[in-house]
N, C-alpha and C positions, 0 to 999 in steps of 0.2 A: 251135669250139675245145673240145678235150677236157681234162678235169681229170686230172691225174696223181695217183696214190696216193702218199703219202709213201714215200720209200725206206726200206728196212729199216735202212740205216745211220743214219738220223736218229733212230730210236727210242732207241738207246743214248745218243746225245748229249742227247736230251730227258731221259732218266732221270738222267744225270750232272748236268745242270743242276738237276733237281728236288732232288737230294740237297744241292746247294749252297744252294738257296733253300728254307728251311723252310716247311712247310705254314702257312697263315694261322693256324690254331688253335694251332699249336705255339709261336707267338710273339706271340699276341694277349693283352694283359694281362687283359682281362675273362675270357677262357677259362682262362688260367693261375690267376687268383684263384679261379675256380669250382672248378677241379680241386684246388687246395690246400685250399679249404674242405671239399670232399667227402672228401679224404684225411684231413683232420684230424678230421672229425666221424664218419666211417665206423666206426671202432673204438669211439669213445666212445658212439655211439648205442646200443650194447648195454647200457651202464650206465644210460642214460636209460630205455630200455625195461624193464630189470629193476626200476627204481624205480617202474614203473607210469605213466610219463609219455611223452607224445609230444614231438617236437622243439620244437613251438611252446609247449607247456606248460612245458617246461624253460627256453626262452628267456624267457618271461614271468616265471617265478619267479626266474631268475638276475638279470634286470634289476631286479626289485623288491627283491631281497635287500639288506637293510641300507640301504635308501633311504627318503627321506621319501615321503609319498603323491604319486602322479603322475597327471596327467590321462590318460585312456584314449588320446587322440590322440597324446600324446607317447610313451606305451608302445608304441603301434602302430608309430610310426617307429623306435623303438629295437629292436623285435623283428623288424623288416623284414617286416611284414605289413599287411594292409588293416584299417582301423579297424572295419568291421562284423564281420570275422572275430575280431578281438581282443575286441570287445565281447561276442560270444557266448561265447568261451572264458573270459573273465573271469567271466561269470555262472555258468558251470559250475564254475570254480575257487572262486567264492564259495560255491556250494552245498556244496562239499567242505570249506569253512572253511580254504582255503589262502590266500585273499585276502579283503579286505573292501572294500566300496564305500562311499564317503563323498561327501556333497555338498561341493563346493568353497566354503568360506566367502567367498571373494573373487568368485565367479561361480556363482550357483545353477544355471546352465545346464550347468555342467561336473560330471562325476563324477570323483572321484579314486579311485585304486586303491592299496591298501597290502597288503603281505604280512602275514599273521597269524603268530603264534608257531608254529602247526602247519605253515604253509607254509614258514616259515624252517627248521623242523626237517626238513622233507622235502627242501629244496634244499641245505642246508649240506653233507651228505656228498657230494652230487654235485659241488658246487663244488670240494671237496677232490680228488675223483677227476678232475675236469676239469683242474685245475692239474697234477696228477701226469701225466696223459695228455699234456698240452701239453709238459711237461718231457721226456717220453720221445720225443715226435715231434721236438723241437728238439735232441735229443742230437747233438753234433757241431758245433753253432753256439756261438760264444762269447757270453757275456752281452752284450757291447757290440753284436754283430751282431743279437741278438734284440731289444734295445732299439731299435736303428736300424730294423729291419724293422717293428716295431710303430709307431714314430713315423711312418715313411713311409706305412704303411697308414692310420693316423689322418689324416694329411694328405690322402691320396688320397680318403678318405671324407668329407672336409670338416670334420673335427674339428681341434682344436688340439693341439699337442704340449705336454708339460710339460717342465720343466727336467730331470727325470730321463730323459726320452726323448732329449735331445740329447747 
């Protein structure tokens, strides 16, 4: 029994069907979130680099900004990185006096990280620029749509929404 090659007339039918059925990555939430994250950070990254920071350094300082001391493990979770990576980075940031390390009075096995006044001075202008950049990116969306989007993203990430989000 011989196999027949697909007819030429079936190729246009397959192409038409493909147009009706989006590519997996064009409709996959994880991929779309990754694309949105990349698009949002792509332009702002120049501001971060101009301030002499890498993206992980920026995230660490932004998370610590105006927060009480935080365990390194929690910081790693919040900056979306591995604890050993964050531990090494925090040690470098401490050497620059942007963060300080403290023993946890409740558990001497844990180290707490706190932003220093110098670190806060470094990150505050970037936070202002990040907010302005976000506003530019979200131009065209209503305030209620922005609040709803953020609430949905917090929910998806496993966080809780606040009354202001609803």
